[in-house]
N, C-alpha and C positions, 0 to 999 in steps of 0.2 A: 344930228349925227355928223361927224366929220366926213368929208367927201372922199370916197374911194372911187377912182374912175371905173367906168364900165369895163374897159379893156383889162385893167388890173384885177377887177373882181372875177371876170371870166377866167383869166389866166390862173389866179390863185385857186379858184375852185377846181379847175381842170388839173392843176399840178397836185393839189391836195388829194384829189380823187385818184390820180395815177399812183401817187406814192402810197396812199392808204391801201389801195388794192394790192400793190406789190408787197406792202408790209404784212397784210393779212395772210397772203399766200405764203410768202417766204418765212416770216416769223412764225406763222402757225405751223408750217412744215418743220421748221427748225426746233420749235418747242416739242413737237411729237418725237423728233429725232433725239432730243436730249433725254426724253423719257426712256426711249429705247436704249440709248447709250449708257445711262445711269444703271439700268438693270443689267446690261451686258458686262459692264466693268466692275460693278460692286462698289460699296461705299468707299473703301480705302483707295482704290485705283481712280475712282471718280474724284476723290479729293486731290489726288496727284494731278489729274487733268485740270481741276479748278485752280490749283496752285500755279501750274505752268501758264494757264490762261491769264492769271493775274499778272505774272511777270511780263507776258507779251503785251497785255493791255497798257501797262505803264510804259513799256518801250515805245508804243505808238505815239506817245506825246513827244518823244525825242524825234521820231521820224517826221511827223507832221510839222513840228516846230511852229504850230499855230498858223501855218500858211493857208490852210484850206479856207477858213472863213474870210481871210483877207483877199484871196484870189477870187472867191465867189462875189464878194462885195465890189471889188475893183473892176472885174471883167463885166459885171452887170452894168456898171456905169460907163465903162470904156471898152466895148467889145472888140474894137479894132486892135487892141493890144493883147488879145488872147494868145497869139503865137509867142510873144515875148514872155508872157507869164508861164507858158508851158515849158519853154527852154529853161527859165530860172528854176522852176520846181524840179524839172528832170535832173538838173545838175546837183542842186543843193539837197533835195530830199533823198536822192540815191546815196549820196555820201553820208547823210544822216542815218540812213538805214543800216549801213555798215557799222557806224558808230554805235547805234542802238543795240545791234546784235552783240557787240563786244561788251557793252555795259550790262545788259540783263544777265548774260552768262557769268560775267565777273561778280555781279551782285549775288547770284545763286551760290557761287563758290565761297564768297566772303561771308555769306549769311549762314554757312554751315548746313545747307540743306542736303538731304540724302543723295547718294550717288545716282540713284535711279532718276531722281528729279533733274539733276544736272545733266545727265546723259540725254534724256528726252528733250530737255530745253535746247540743247545744241541743234537738234533736228527741227523742232517746232518753231524756233525763232527765225528760221529762214523766211517764214511768212512775212516778217517785217519788210523785207525787200520786195517780195512778190506783191504784197498788198498795196504798197505805196505806188507801184507802177500803175495800178488800176485806179487808186484814189485820186491821183493828180489829174487824170483825164476825166474822171467822174465829176470832179469839182468844176471843170469847164462846162460840162453838160448841164450841171445845176445852174451855173451862172447864166447860161444861155436859155435857161428854163425849159430844157429838153428833158423834163422829168419822166415822160413816158418811155423814152429810149433807155434812160438810166434804170427805170423800174423793171423793164423787161430783162435787162442784163442781171439785175439783182435776183429776180426770181429764178432765172436760168442757172445762176451761180449756185444758189442754195440747193436746187434740185440735183445738179451735178455732184455737189459735195456729198449730199446724203446718199446718192446712188453709189459713188465710189467708196465712201467710208463704210456703207452697209456691206458692199461686196468684200471689203477688206476684213470686216468682222466675221462674215460667213466663212472666209478662207482661213480663219484662225490667226490673223495677223495682229489682233489685239490693238492696243493703243498706238503702237508704232504704225500700223497700217492706217489708222485714223488720221495720223498726222501727215503721212505721205499723200493720202487722198485729199486732205485739205490743201496741201501745196499744189497738187495737180489742178484742182478746181480753181485755185487762185490764179494760176498761170492762164487758164482759159478765160477767166473774167477779165484779167488785164488786157489780153489780146483783143477781146471783143470791144472793150471800152476805147482802146487806142484806134481800132478800126472805125468806130463811130465818129470819133473826133476828127480823124483824117478825112473821112468821107464828107464831113461837114465843112471842110475847107480850112481847118485850123491845123497848122504844122509848126513844129519848133522853128522859131525865127532866130537864126544865128547872125552875128555872134552873141555870146552871153552878155546881157545888158545889165550893167551894174546899177543903172538908174532905176531899173525894175527890182533887181535883187536886193538892193540896199533897204528900201522901204519895207519890202517883204520881211526881211530879217528884223528890222527895228520894230515894226508894228506887230510882227508875229511872235517876237520873243516874250513879251508879257503874256500873250495867249498861250504860248508853249509852256511856260512855267506854270501858269494857271491850270492848264490842262493836265500837266504832270501832277500837280498837287491834287486836282480833282480826282484823277484816276488813281492816284496813290491812296487817297482816303476811301475811294470806292472799293479798292482791292486790298487795302492794308489788313482788313479783317481776315481774309483768306490766307495771306502770307504769314501773318502773326499767329493765326490759329494752327497752321501746319507746324510751325516751329514750337509752339507752346503746348499744344494738346493733341497733335498728331493729325494725319491725313484723313482718318475716318470722320472726325468732327468737321473737317473742311469739306468732306463730301456732303454732309448734311447742309452746311452753309451754302455750298455751290448750288445744290438743288433749289434752295429758297431763292438764291440770286437769279437763277434762270427765269423764274416766274417774274421777279421784279424787273429784270432787264427787258423781258417781253412787254410788260406793261408800259415802261418808259418809251421803248422804241415805237410801239404802236400808237400810243395816245399823245406822245409829246414830240419825239424826234420827227415824225412824219409831218406834223403841222409846221414845225419850226423850219425844216428844210424848204417846204413849199412857200413860206411867207418871207424868208430871209432876203431874196433879191428885191421883192417889193418894198420891204422895210428899208433896205439900203437906198433905194431910189428916192423914196419920200423924204428920208432924212437928208440925203445928198442934195435934193432940190429945195431944201429949206422949208418943207411942209411939216414942221415939227408937231403941230397939233394933230394931224392925221397919223403920224408916226406914234405919238403917245396914245391915241385912241386904239390903235392896233394892239399895242402892248397891253393896255388895260383889258381889252376884250379877250385876248389870248390868256391872260392870267386868270380872269374870272371864269371863263368857260372851262379851263383846265381844272380848276378847283371844283367846279360844278360836276364834272364828269368823274374826277378821281375819287371824290368822297364816297359814293356808294360802293365803288370797287374796293376801296380801303376797308370799309366796314365789313364787307362780305369776306374778304380774304383774311382779315384779322380774327373775326368771330368763328369762321369755319376753316381755319388753317389745318386742323387735324384731318378733316375730310379731303381737303385739296391736295395735301402732300402725299396722300395714298396713291396719287397718279404715278409717283415714282416707284411704288412698291412699298410693302409693309416695312421693309428694312430701313426706309428713309423717313419713318414716322417722326423721329426727333427733329427733322427739318422744320416742323411746324413751330417750334419754339422761336426760330429766327424769322420765319415768314410773317407771323402776326405782328412783329415789330418792323421788319423791313418794308412792309407795304406802306407804312406811314412815312418811312424814309423816301419811298418812291413818290408819294403824293407831294411831299415838300420839294424833292429834287426837280420835279417837273415844273414847278413854279419858279424855282431858282434858275432853271435853264432859260426861261422866258426873259427874266430880268438880265441874265448874263448875255443873252443874244442882243438885247436892247443896248447894253453897254458897249458891246463890240461894234455895233452899228454906229454908236456915238464916238467910237475910237477912244474909249475909256478903259482899255485893257489893263493899264497899270493899277487902276483902282480895283478892278476885278481880281488882279493878282494878289493884292494885299488882303482882300477878303478870303480868298481861297487859302492863303497861307495860315490865317487864323483858324480856319476850319480843319486843316490838316494837323496842326499842332494839337488841337483839342481831340481830334479823332485818335491819333497815335497815343496820346496820354491816357485817354479813357480805355483804349484797347489794352494797354499794358496793365491798367488797374483792374479791369473787369473780366477779361477772358478767363483767367484761372479760376476765380470764384464762381462766375456765372456761365462759363462755357460759351456756346455760340450765342446765347442771349446777350452776353456782355458785348460781343462783337457787334451785334445788331444795334444795341443801345448806343454804342459809340458812334456808329454811322449816323443814326438818327439825330443825336445831340449835335454833332458837327454840322449837319445839313441845316438844322433849325437855326443855329448861330449864323450861318452864311445867309439864310433867307432874311433874318431880322436885319442884318447889316446892309444887305442889298436893298431891301425895301426902304430903309432910311436914306440910302445914298442915291437911289435912282430918282432923277428929276427930268421932266420934259413937259413941254406944253401939251395940253390935252389929257394929262393924267390927273385924276381928281379922286383922292381918297374919300372925300366927303360924299361924293356921288356913289361910291362903292359900299360904304360902311353899312347903311340900312339893309342892303341886299345880303351882305355877309352875315349880319346878325340873324336875319330870317333863315338863311341857309344853315346856320349853326343849330337853330331850334329844330329845323326839319331833320338834321343829321342825328341829334340826340333822340328824337322820337323814333326814327327808323331803327337806330341801334337797339333800343329797348324792344321794339317789335320783332327784330331779327332774333334776339335772345329768346323771346317767348315762342316764336314759331319754330326756332331751332330745337327747343326742348321737346316739341312734338315730333319733329323729324327734320334733320339737317336740310333736306331738299326743299322743304317749305320755306325755310329761312333764306336759302340761297336764291330761290326764284321769287319769293314773295317780297323780300326786303327791297330789292331794286324797284319793283312795281310800286310799292308804297312810297318810295323815295320820289318817283316821278309824279305821283299824285300830290305828294307834299309840296314839291317845287311849284306845281301849278296852283294849288290851293293857297299856298303861302305867298304867292306873288313875288317869288324870288327873282324872276326875270322882269326887268323894266321894259318900258316901251321900246327904247332904242336897241335892247337886246333882241326883241322879237323882230324889229325892223331889219336888223343885220342878218339874223337867221333867214328871214324871208328872202332877202336879196341874194344871199349865198345859195340857198336852195334853188332859186330861180336861175342862177348862173350855172348850176351843175347839170350834167346830162340827165334828161328826164324831168327837169325842173318844170317844163310847161305842163306835163301831166299832173304833177303834184299841185300846181297852182289851180287846176280845175276844181280841186276839193278844198284847198286851203287858200282863202282869199283874205287879203289884208290891204288896208288903204295906204299903200306905199307905192310910190312911183318906181317902176322897174324899167330902167332904160338900157338893159343889156339882155 
């Protein structure tokens, strides 16, 4: 197994634990809030909410301009320049936020969207400026691997947002009150993150340094375009669904997307944020084999975890969408397809992060462009005849294309397809068997399939020897590095040297 230092292993485990805890708390609370919000607003208004969210999400690519990952990567390597990077992002991203505000509102007008959508977007899009003031400081905390502080702010922000938005709904302020509450919570979040960065000794270092800003723009531009394309085809379905078949259908699609977004954030984004600084250091120090080993393990374990979840949500989509209420039952048509999109997207995100670390943003951009073209084309062809199922199929097809192209283009020492292939075949066999078992159990009662399927999957993974020796060694070392690891090691013993 490639050598990951004791210090890095402890740090990665601690960071992943902090972010995972924050994600479970904040994303769990946010998911419950979305269930409440969907019921409170109804299908059509929730569809408008989803459409506006899609506009804002695409606008964030303009605001960030791909600078976040570059800042985290570079400050992780040269922490003494943190103040210079803060100045550069403060100036440039604030200006970009103003530009993005104008662009998304102009796009809504040019696209012929309803007046109510355009009016609400004028208010909601102010969050582009508010959020970037928090994001630029949060990037510095992540680069310094202060994930615990970042996570505490994240949980507090979501709690405050839900509280204020809930009060607005109770006061009869409707969707307008929700957006005002969102902006207020964003201002508090930005203030808290700035306070943490300033107390940590980092301050904007003036004057504005073009030597810092220039590479940020050049290296961030391919990422910005790639992010724009990625977000565009993530949200093109909602934007096109609203225009072609109305906001009610978009409400169903948004409900399914809420579940998908939660899965990706919890199982994928959490780990990628925690490991990004470590990956950057190893690659920057010329330890390509260790870097490749990390990418391989991230991809394999992501597939291992996402497969039973995808099977469960696709087979029992009808039962799961009832969480939003009986009126949202049609969302199951999209969910059973989009969960496979999520499984593919999580692996794509790992390869994409690996390419960013390698400074191969331009190659990533070309791949994302192909994905967007396919997605928009398929949306135009499939939405009218297949409704929201067509939109979901378009997203899945585009993401599969990007994954195939990324897997072919990604190259690094320590990455070995030959070593992975036997495990992937065994995992496929286990997955097919578990899917059949879920269908049989579900015919008796859905709860039997939802609970019994994942248990059978765990048994199948163990019995089928899907995990190789180096997988178990890595898991054992990471468990030992986590809080409470010593207690677990009393009962789980493995002939592995644990030097942290």
